[in-house]
N, CA, C and O of each residue as an XYZ file, in Angstrom:
652
protein
N     -17.986      4.776     -4.975
C     -17.710      4.160     -3.682
C     -18.780      3.335     -3.416
O     -18.600      2.133     -3.222
N     -19.964      3.879     -3.381
C     -21.323      2.811     -3.125
C     -21.405      1.588     -4.183
O     -21.880      0.509     -3.829
N     -20.940      1.792     -5.448
C     -20.896      0.697     -6.222
C     -19.784     -0.200     -6.167
O     -19.908     -1.274     -6.756
N     -18.618      0.075     -5.506
C     -17.555     -0.819     -5.044
C     -18.146     -1.602     -3.919
O     -17.828     -2.785     -3.804
N     -18.994     -1.041     -3.063
C     -19.419     -1.535     -1.697
C     -20.354     -2.855     -2.208
O     -20.592     -3.877     -1.565
N     -20.775     -2.526     -3.484
C     -21.857     -3.429     -3.714
C     -21.174     -4.436     -4.472
O     -21.650     -5.571     -4.438
N     -20.122     -4.218     -5.164
C     -19.635     -5.304     -5.839
C     -18.663     -6.466     -5.031
O     -18.470     -7.617     -5.420
N     -18.123     -5.846     -3.828
C     -17.389     -6.346     -2.893
C     -18.663     -7.316     -1.989
O     -18.481     -8.452     -1.551
N     -19.640     -6.699     -1.903
C     -20.742     -7.500     -1.276
C     -21.242     -8.869     -1.755
O     -21.451     -9.944     -1.193
N     -21.351     -8.419     -2.995
C     -21.477     -9.797     -3.973
C     -20.550    -10.597     -3.956
O     -20.874    -11.775     -3.805
N     -19.236    -10.309     -4.085
C     -18.403    -11.392     -4.335
C     -17.992    -11.940     -2.610
O     -17.363    -12.973     -2.384
N     -18.437    -11.123     -1.679
C     -18.157    -11.872     -0.592
C     -19.409    -12.767     -0.395
O     -19.169    -13.665      0.413
N     -20.521    -12.792     -0.828
C     -21.595    -13.706     -0.798
C     -20.997    -15.305     -1.618
O     -21.201    -16.458     -1.237
N     -20.416    -14.942     -2.531
C     -20.183    -16.017     -3.684
C     -18.721    -16.685     -3.696
O     -18.367    -17.427     -4.612
N     -17.777    -16.311     -2.435
C     -16.615    -16.877     -2.549
C     -16.224    -17.012     -1.321
O     -16.730    -16.271     -0.479
N     -15.080    -18.136     -0.866
C     -14.407    -18.182      0.332
C     -12.906    -17.430      0.001
O     -12.223    -17.091      0.967
N     -12.425    -17.185     -1.338
C     -11.450    -16.507     -1.226
C     -11.230    -15.127     -0.765
O     -11.986    -14.208     -1.079
N      -9.985    -14.957      0.128
C      -9.662    -13.612      0.905
C      -9.857    -12.526     -0.345
O      -9.351    -12.689     -1.455
N     -10.552    -11.569     -0.023
C     -10.574    -10.240     -0.289
C      -9.906     -9.074     -0.078
O     -10.149     -8.515      0.992
N      -9.025     -8.492     -0.917
C      -7.967     -7.213     -0.610
C      -8.132     -6.442     -1.161
O      -7.783     -6.542     -2.337
N      -8.664     -5.367     -0.782
C      -8.856     -3.913     -1.268
C      -8.246     -2.734     -0.867
O      -7.662     -2.821      0.213
N      -8.207     -1.554     -1.475
C      -7.588     -0.070     -1.052
C      -6.604      0.550     -1.383
O      -6.607      1.750     -1.112
N      -5.827      0.173     -1.840
C      -4.449      0.392     -2.758
C      -4.765      2.143     -3.093
O      -3.819      2.930     -3.067
N      -6.051      2.575     -3.370
C      -6.061      3.784     -3.924
C      -6.849      4.455     -2.588
O      -6.733      5.681     -2.612
N      -7.379      4.118     -1.790
C      -7.893      4.977     -0.497
C      -7.391      5.512      0.120
O      -6.546      4.840      0.712
N      -7.418      6.781      0.456
C      -6.787      7.957      1.265
C      -7.266      8.533      2.322
O      -7.104      9.683      2.730
N      -7.980      7.499      2.826
C      -8.372      8.378      4.272
C      -9.232      6.968      5.311
O      -9.873      6.161      4.637
N      -9.212      6.806      6.434
C     -10.267      5.981      7.055
C     -11.479      5.583      6.354
O     -11.835      4.428      6.119
N     -12.260      7.000      5.951
C     -13.497      7.089      5.700
C     -13.544      6.368      4.673
O     -14.604      5.752      4.786
N     -12.964      6.009      3.578
C     -13.054      5.020      2.432
C     -12.876      3.829      2.780
O     -12.926      3.111      1.782
N     -12.685      3.237      3.743
C     -12.694      1.673      3.998
C     -13.254      1.340      5.158
O     -13.263      0.203      5.630
N     -13.900      2.654      5.814
C     -14.745      2.469      7.275
C     -16.013      0.951      7.114
O     -16.262     -0.097      7.710
N     -16.460      1.660      6.016
C     -17.934      0.745      5.683
C     -17.303     -1.092      5.363
O     -17.906     -2.058      5.832
N     -16.365     -1.193      4.728
C     -15.865     -2.236      3.844
C     -15.289     -3.180      5.196
O     -15.576     -4.357      5.415
N     -14.469     -2.364      5.950
C     -14.095     -3.049      7.176
C     -14.998     -3.228      8.306
O     -14.887     -4.179      9.080
N     -16.074     -2.138      8.431
C     -16.865     -2.444      9.838
C     -17.761     -3.810      9.390
O     -18.025     -4.663     10.237
N     -18.183     -3.936      8.056
C     -19.186     -4.653      7.391
C     -18.428     -6.154      7.421
O     -19.118     -7.169      7.521
N     -17.016     -6.227      7.332
C     -16.197     -7.458      7.181
C     -16.175     -7.711      5.908
O     -15.773     -8.815      5.538
N     -16.588     -6.775      5.004
C     -16.564     -7.114      3.447
C     -15.163     -7.480      2.918
O     -15.156     -8.089      1.849
N     -14.168     -7.250      3.402
C     -12.611     -7.328      3.316
C     -12.080     -8.157      4.280
O     -12.601     -8.206      5.394
N     -11.047     -8.858      3.980
C     -10.010     -9.512      4.861
C      -8.997     -9.256      4.824
O      -8.270     -9.818      5.643
N      -8.340     -8.208      3.801
C      -7.128     -6.994      4.154
C      -7.490     -5.883      3.545
O      -8.283     -5.733      2.615
N      -6.708     -4.927      4.265
C      -7.154     -3.554      3.925
C      -5.626     -3.112      3.247
O      -4.563     -3.241      3.855
N      -5.746     -2.629      2.019
C      -4.431     -2.719      1.157
C      -4.024     -1.044      1.070
O      -3.879     -0.437      0.009
N      -3.910     -0.586      2.124
C      -3.850      1.137      1.855
C      -2.326      1.280      1.599
O      -1.577      0.303      1.578
N      -1.897      2.608      1.398
C      -0.436      2.665      1.544
C      -0.215      3.967      2.464
O      -1.133      4.726      2.774
N       1.206      4.130      2.883
C       1.428      4.868      3.637
C       1.439      6.524      3.586
O       1.372      7.376      4.473
N       1.566      6.600      1.992
C       1.926      7.634      1.517
C       0.498      8.307      0.934
O       0.389      9.530      1.024
N      -0.635      7.504      0.319
C      -1.794      7.844      0.338
C      -2.819      7.824      1.234
O      -3.891      8.390      1.017
N      -2.516      7.079      2.441
C      -3.305      7.508      3.745
C      -3.115      8.158      4.681
O      -3.281      7.827      5.855
N      -2.709      9.255      4.223
C      -2.655     10.303      5.299
C      -1.148      9.993      6.483
O      -0.994     10.560      7.565
N      -0.305      9.063      5.930
C       1.127      8.843      6.670
C       0.530      7.860      7.634
O      -0.604      7.383      7.600
N       1.803      7.567      8.783
C       1.746      6.601      9.522
C       0.874      6.869     10.878
O       0.482      5.900     11.527
N       0.615      8.032     11.238
C      -0.347      8.136     12.291
C      -1.796      7.852     11.929
O      -2.515      7.200     12.686
N      -2.336      8.471     10.467
C      -3.415      7.991      9.650
C      -3.280      6.483      9.655
O      -4.231      5.901     10.176
N      -2.553      5.921      9.308
C      -2.472      4.381      8.746
C      -2.507      3.729     10.171
O      -2.932      2.574     10.175
N      -2.197      4.173     11.192
C      -2.384      3.700     12.731
C      -4.026      3.532     13.115
O      -4.496      2.542     13.676
N      -4.666      4.530     12.755
C      -6.332      4.490     12.961
C      -6.780      3.551     11.899
O      -7.564      2.655     12.212
N      -6.380      3.661     10.733
C      -7.058      2.274      9.858
C      -6.569      1.002     10.332
O      -7.242     -0.006     10.118
N      -5.381      0.929     11.005
C      -5.033     -0.648     11.467
C      -5.956     -0.783     12.245
O      -6.812     -1.618     11.953
N      -6.088     -0.027     13.463
C      -6.971     -0.182     14.693
C      -8.250     -0.793     14.463
O      -8.611     -1.846     14.990
N      -9.133      0.113     13.412
C     -10.217     -0.190     13.294
C     -10.317     -1.254     12.680
O     -11.334     -1.930     12.835
N      -9.160     -1.730     11.721
C      -9.576     -2.848     10.964
C      -9.006     -4.226     11.961
O      -9.342     -5.308     11.480
N      -8.422     -4.290     12.906
C      -8.114     -5.044     13.838
C      -9.551     -5.333     15.073
O      -9.743     -6.318     15.787
N     -10.135     -4.427     14.980
C     -11.599     -4.415     16.209
C     -12.113     -5.793     15.106
O     -12.204     -6.956     15.500
N     -12.408     -5.332     13.676
C     -12.912     -6.436     12.965
C     -12.525     -7.583     12.381
O     -13.283     -8.189     11.624
N     -11.279     -8.012     12.674
C     -10.317     -9.362     12.268
C      -9.759     -8.960     10.832
O      -9.321     -9.884     10.147
N      -9.734     -7.728     10.335
C      -9.261     -7.351      9.360
C      -7.461     -6.905      8.996
O      -6.896     -5.835      9.228
N      -7.045     -7.845      8.523
C      -5.499     -7.895      8.447
C      -5.133     -6.634      7.129
O      -5.829     -6.312      6.167
N      -3.687     -6.098      7.589
C      -3.164     -5.091      6.735
C      -2.697     -6.092      5.500
O      -2.426     -7.284      5.645
N      -2.658     -5.263      4.100
C      -1.872     -5.974      3.075
C      -1.250     -4.975      2.305
O      -1.592     -4.978      1.122
N      -0.444     -4.134      2.640
C      -0.343     -3.011      2.045
C       0.451     -2.731      1.104
O       1.577     -3.224      1.174
N       0.166     -2.005      0.136
C       0.385     -1.795     -1.593
C       1.854     -1.528     -1.228
O       2.301     -0.816     -0.330
N       2.650     -2.455     -2.365
C       3.834     -2.036     -2.600
C       4.432     -1.977     -3.852
O       5.600     -2.360     -3.778
N       4.081     -1.632     -5.036
C       4.487     -1.651     -6.231
C       5.316     -0.616     -6.577
O       5.266      0.428     -5.928
N       5.959     -0.724     -7.363
C       7.311      0.013     -8.080
C       6.686      1.396     -8.104
O       7.312      2.063     -7.279
N       5.819      2.072     -8.624
C       5.290      3.614     -8.387
C       5.783      4.188     -6.990
O       5.944      5.382     -6.735
N       5.976      3.206     -6.205
C       6.000      3.691     -4.671
C       7.805      3.502     -4.371
O       8.371      2.424     -4.553
N       8.426      4.585     -3.957
C       9.595      4.680     -3.432
C      10.166      3.674     -2.190
O       9.495      3.307     -1.225
N      11.774      3.275     -2.503
C      12.212      2.701     -1.366
C      11.745      3.524     -0.142
O      11.603      2.787      0.833
N      11.513      4.584      0.066
C      11.161      5.508      1.001
C       9.789      4.454      1.627
O       9.641      3.685      2.578
N       9.267      4.759      0.914
C       7.551      4.215      0.966
C       7.887      2.656      1.636
O       7.543      2.487      2.806
N       8.392      1.794      1.083
C       8.522      0.625      1.390
C       9.067      0.116      2.664
O       8.590     -0.847      3.266
N      10.355      0.988      3.148
C      10.989      1.081      4.304
C       9.857      1.432      5.257
O       9.531      0.763      6.238
N       9.302      2.559      4.848
C       8.380      3.028      6.136
C       7.093      1.824      6.576
O       6.704      1.443      7.680
N       6.645      1.433      5.093
C       5.607      0.166      5.287
C       6.258     -0.983      6.142
O       5.709     -1.411      7.157
N       7.649     -1.532      5.600
C       8.133     -2.598      6.664
C       8.579     -2.577      8.079
O       8.857     -3.606      8.696
N       8.641     -1.371      8.585
C       8.944     -0.836      9.654
C       7.427     -0.838     10.415
O       7.224     -1.199     11.574
N       6.495     -0.376      9.525
C       5.042     -0.253     10.388
C       4.854     -1.424     10.452
O       4.741     -1.767     11.629
N       4.719     -2.608      9.440
C       4.421     -4.210      9.678
C       5.309     -4.633     10.838
O       4.620     -5.439     11.463
N       5.818     -4.577     11.102
C       7.001     -5.298     12.305
C       5.635     -4.919     13.575
O       5.139     -5.737     14.350
N       5.285     -3.432     13.446
C       4.616     -3.000     14.475
C       3.236     -3.987     14.919
O       3.031     -4.633     15.947
N       2.329     -3.785     13.567
C       1.271     -3.732     13.598
C       0.497     -5.196     13.962
O       0.593     -6.246     13.327
N      -0.198     -4.970     15.025
C      -0.668     -6.697     15.546
C      -1.535     -7.314     14.677
O      -1.705     -8.515     14.887
N      -2.291     -6.687     13.510
C      -2.719     -7.147     12.789
C      -2.267     -7.317     11.353
O      -3.071     -7.092     10.448
N      -1.187     -7.652     11.126
C      -0.336     -7.792     10.335
C      -0.736     -8.999      9.274
O      -0.934    -10.150      9.663
N      -0.822     -8.630      7.993
C      -1.652     -9.934      7.133
C      -0.212    -10.184      6.003
O       0.522    -11.121      6.318
N       0.089     -9.547      5.008
C       0.939     -9.547      3.983
C       1.585     -8.039      3.524
O       1.001     -6.989      3.792
N       2.798     -8.090      2.839
C       3.195     -7.094      2.378
C       3.561     -7.024      0.888
O       4.629     -7.483      0.482
N       2.799     -6.533      0.205
C       3.337     -6.713     -1.334
C       4.495     -5.784     -1.441
O       4.638     -4.617     -1.076
N       5.393     -6.744     -2.126
C       6.503     -5.921     -2.784
C       7.091     -6.387     -4.258
O       7.349     -7.547     -4.579
N       7.205     -5.481     -4.886
C       8.113     -5.317     -6.388
C       9.381     -4.952     -6.319
O       9.679     -4.145     -5.439
N      10.282     -5.386     -7.099
C      11.545     -4.791     -6.968
C      11.561     -3.588     -7.634
O      10.885     -3.161     -8.569
N      12.484     -3.103     -6.962
C      12.794     -1.344     -7.958
C      13.906     -1.925     -8.961
O      14.461     -3.022     -9.001
N      14.014     -0.830     -9.718
C      15.174     -0.995    -10.658
C      16.549     -0.734     -9.827
O      16.637     -0.079     -8.789
N      17.628     -1.410    -10.538
C      18.878     -1.047     -9.503
C      19.359      0.432     -9.739
O      20.248      0.935     -9.052
N      18.747      1.061    -10.702
C      18.972      2.872    -10.543
C      18.413      3.197     -9.377
O      19.045      3.894     -8.584
N      17.283      2.795     -9.121
C      16.525      3.349     -8.168
C      17.142      2.997     -6.535
O      17.202      3.897     -5.697
N      17.491      1.866     -6.292
C      18.146      1.106     -5.634
C      19.354      1.859     -5.055
O      19.503      1.893     -3.834
N      20.345      2.549     -6.002
C      21.379      2.996     -5.860
C      21.188      4.220     -5.299
O      21.764      4.583     -4.273
N      20.248      5.013     -6.043
C      19.790      6.469     -5.647
C      19.110      6.352     -4.386
O      18.934      7.391     -3.750
N      18.653      5.137     -3.865
C      17.707      5.248     -2.524
C      18.591      3.771     -1.915
O      18.047      2.686     -2.118
N      19.866      3.803     -1.223
C      20.112      2.762     -0.547
C      19.478      2.505      0.977
O      19.301      3.304      1.896
N      19.296      1.550      0.914
C      18.199      0.923      2.159
C      18.776     -0.246      2.269
O      19.522     -0.884      1.526
N      18.187     -0.493      3.612
C      18.536     -1.894      4.445
C      17.246     -2.982      4.638
O      17.494     -3.997      5.290
N      16.131     -2.837      4.194
C      15.016     -3.651      3.830
C      15.729     -4.804      2.912
O      16.861     -4.710      2.439
N      15.087     -5.598      2.801
C      15.623     -6.651      1.815
C      14.361     -7.868      1.888
O      13.758     -8.119      2.932
N      14.084     -8.597      0.499
C      13.681     -9.393      0.631
C      14.152    -10.738      0.495
O      14.707    -11.039     -0.561
N      14.033    -11.504      1.303
C      14.859    -12.779      1.362
C      13.809    -14.169      1.593
O      12.966    -14.306      2.480
N      14.168    -15.135      0.483
C      13.504    -16.253      1.347
C      11.764    -16.156      1.247
O      11.048    -16.993      1.795
N      11.267    -15.087      0.518
C       9.600    -14.801      0.632
C       9.465    -13.907      1.670
O       8.383    -13.321      1.644
N      10.260    -13.578      2.654
C      10.144    -12.481      3.743
C      10.737    -11.218      3.243
O      11.679    -11.237      2.451
N      10.035     -9.762      3.833
C      10.689     -8.810      3.675
C      11.150     -8.463      5.011
O      10.254     -8.391      5.851
N      12.369     -8.226      5.416
C      13.193     -7.985      6.185
C      13.674     -6.549      6.549
O      14.472     -6.043      5.759
N      13.255     -5.744      7.757
C      13.106     -4.577      7.961
C      14.902     -3.934      8.051
O      15.246     -2.801      7.714
N      15.626     -4.798      8.480
C      16.994     -4.287      8.548
C      17.059     -2.958     10.023
O      16.171     -2.378     10.649
N      18.814     -2.920     10.099
C      18.752     -2.186     11.402
C      19.221     -1.079     11.287
O      19.738     -0.635     12.312
N      19.241     -0.284     10.173
C      19.906      0.983     10.443
C      18.668      2.188     10.514
O      17.556      1.996     10.023
N      19.118      3.629     11.308
C      18.034      3.992     12.107
C      17.057      4.567     11.021
O      17.250      4.782      9.824
N      15.967      4.746     11.797
C      14.728      5.333     11.242
C      14.065      4.196     10.240
O      13.819      3.021     10.511
N      13.889      4.783      9.211
C      12.861      3.647      8.192
C      14.095      2.890      7.455
O      13.718      2.078      6.610
N      15.504      3.009      7.620
C      16.857      2.425      7.016
C      16.935      2.997      5.204
O      17.560      2.358      4.358
N      16.238      4.177      4.923
C      16.077      4.435      3.666
C      17.467      5.661      3.810
O      17.754      6.235      4.860
N      18.057      5.816      2.713
C      19.065      7.137      2.542
C      18.597      7.958      0.986
O      17.576      7.679      0.358
N      19.394      8.778      0.670
C      19.297      9.267     -0.643
C      20.550      9.778     -1.443
O      20.831     10.942     -1.158
N      21.152      9.347     -2.127
C      22.257      9.685     -2.825
C      21.725     10.826     -3.721
O      21.074     10.520     -4.720
N      21.951     12.061     -3.440
C      21.669     13.214     -4.128
C      22.258     13.662     -5.116
O      21.771     14.417     -5.958
N      23.983     12.984     -5.074
C      24.762     13.476     -6.456
C      24.299     12.512     -7.622
O      24.180     12.930     -8.774
N      24.033     11.148     -7.250
C      23.458     10.148     -7.954
C      22.096     10.645     -8.858
O      21.878     10.704    -10.069
N      21.379     10.936     -7.776
C      19.763     11.474     -8.568
C      19.784     12.382     -9.300
O      19.010     12.356    -10.257
N      20.616     13.439     -9.130
C      20.980     14.797     -9.936
C      21.153     14.333    -11.937
O      21.048     15.056    -12.927
N      21.422     12.964    -11.810
C      21.838     12.345    -12.891
C      20.324     11.983    -13.738
O      20.042     11.979    -14.937
N      19.680     11.747    -12.734
C      18.080     11.283    -13.329
C      16.872     12.447    -13.055
O      16.144     12.482    -12.063
N      16.864     12.997    -13.724
C      15.823     14.427    -13.626
C      14.690     14.147    -13.799
O      14.352     13.469    -14.769
N      13.860     14.584    -12.935
C      12.276     14.143    -13.087
C      11.743     14.577    -14.504
O      12.149     15.537    -15.158
N      10.752     13.680    -14.853
C      10.190     13.613    -16.149
C       8.868     13.415    -16.247
O       8.544     12.307    -16.674
N       7.946     14.224    -15.957
C       6.632     14.496    -15.628
C       5.641     13.276    -16.500
O       5.624     13.267    -17.731
N       4.944     12.403    -15.771
C       4.232     11.058    -16.972
C       3.122     11.146    -16.045
O       2.990     11.601    -14.909
N       2.269     10.497    -16.987
C       0.825     10.283    -16.552
C       0.408      8.957    -16.849
O       0.989      8.338    -17.740
N      -0.723      8.338    -16.079
C      -1.226      7.092    -16.259
C      -2.293      6.866    -17.126
O      -3.372      7.426    -16.935
N      -2.153      6.293    -17.828
C      -3.315      6.331    -18.980
C      -4.418      6.610    -18.041
O      -4.565      6.615    -16.819
N      -5.352      6.912    -19.404
C      -6.741      7.702    -18.701
C      -7.974      6.676    -19.115
O      -8.329      6.438    -20.270
N      -8.516      6.151    -17.963
C      -9.472      5.018    -18.221
C     -10.846      5.693    -18.517
O     -11.315      6.731    -18.050
N     -11.264      4.978    -19.255
C     -12.474      5.300    -19.593
C     -13.625      4.433    -19.610
O     -13.229      3.281    -19.792
N     -15.082      4.496    -19.481
C     -15.929      3.564    -19.633
C     -16.449      3.415    -20.864
O     -15.819      4.136    -21.638
N     -17.457      2.711    -21.507
C     -17.977      3.056    -22.547
C     -18.797      3.895    -23.107
O     -18.949      3.961    -24.327
N     -19.359      4.563    -22.328
C     -19.951      5.839    -22.369
C     -19.006      6.578    -22.397
O     -19.528      7.553    -22.937
N     -17.684      6.934    -22.165
C     -16.944      7.964    -22.394
C     -16.372      8.651    -20.996
O     -15.404      9.399    -20.861
N     -17.258      8.167    -20.047
C     -16.823      9.189    -18.380
C     -15.683      8.562    -18.129
O     -15.424      7.390    -18.401
N     -14.988      9.359    -17.600
C     -13.840      8.861    -16.563
C     -13.909      7.906    -15.632
O     -14.942      7.780    -14.974
N     -12.910      7.155    -15.449
C     -13.145      6.148    -14.165
C     -11.750      5.909    -13.454
O     -10.684      5.831    -14.064
N     -11.886      5.814    -12.218
C     -10.916      5.691    -11.716
C     -10.311      3.793    -11.352
O     -10.808      2.807    -10.809
N      -9.503      4.002    -11.772
C      -9.221      2.367    -11.694
C      -8.194      2.029    -10.639
O      -7.866      0.857    -10.449
C-alpha cells in the first residue's frame, strides 16, 4: 500500500488529470491516507468489497470532507444486485461523482430482473421496492456455479502481485 501511495503522489505532482483509485479496497483504512492527503479525486470502492452500505457511508463521508467524489466500481464481475445497491447509494450520496457501468449478459439480466437501467449516458435507479433487483431461481438453476479463478499476476522476480 505504501508503494501505491508513493506512485499516486508522484502522479498527482505531474498531472491535472483526475485520479480514480480503490476498486480493490476493502475498508476505510485502505483509502484514508489517499483521501485525507487529497491524492485522489474519486474513490472507486465497491459496496460488496468495502463492507456494505454502512461502511461505504463512512468512506463517502470521509471523502466528502476532502472534496473527493465517489466513482463506484461497476464491472460485469459484480452482479445486478451490486449495481442496484450502488445506483441507489449514488442517488443519496452528496459527493457523487460517477458510476462505472458495464452491460451484463442477457442471461444474467434474465436471472436477475431489475429496474435500474442505462439511458442516454445516465444510470437510472427505477421505482421498484428495495434496490429494485429480484432473482428467478428456476432460471438460475439452469446455470450452475462453476468455480473459476482470475489469472495469477507475478512480478519479474516471481512474487505474487495484487492487480
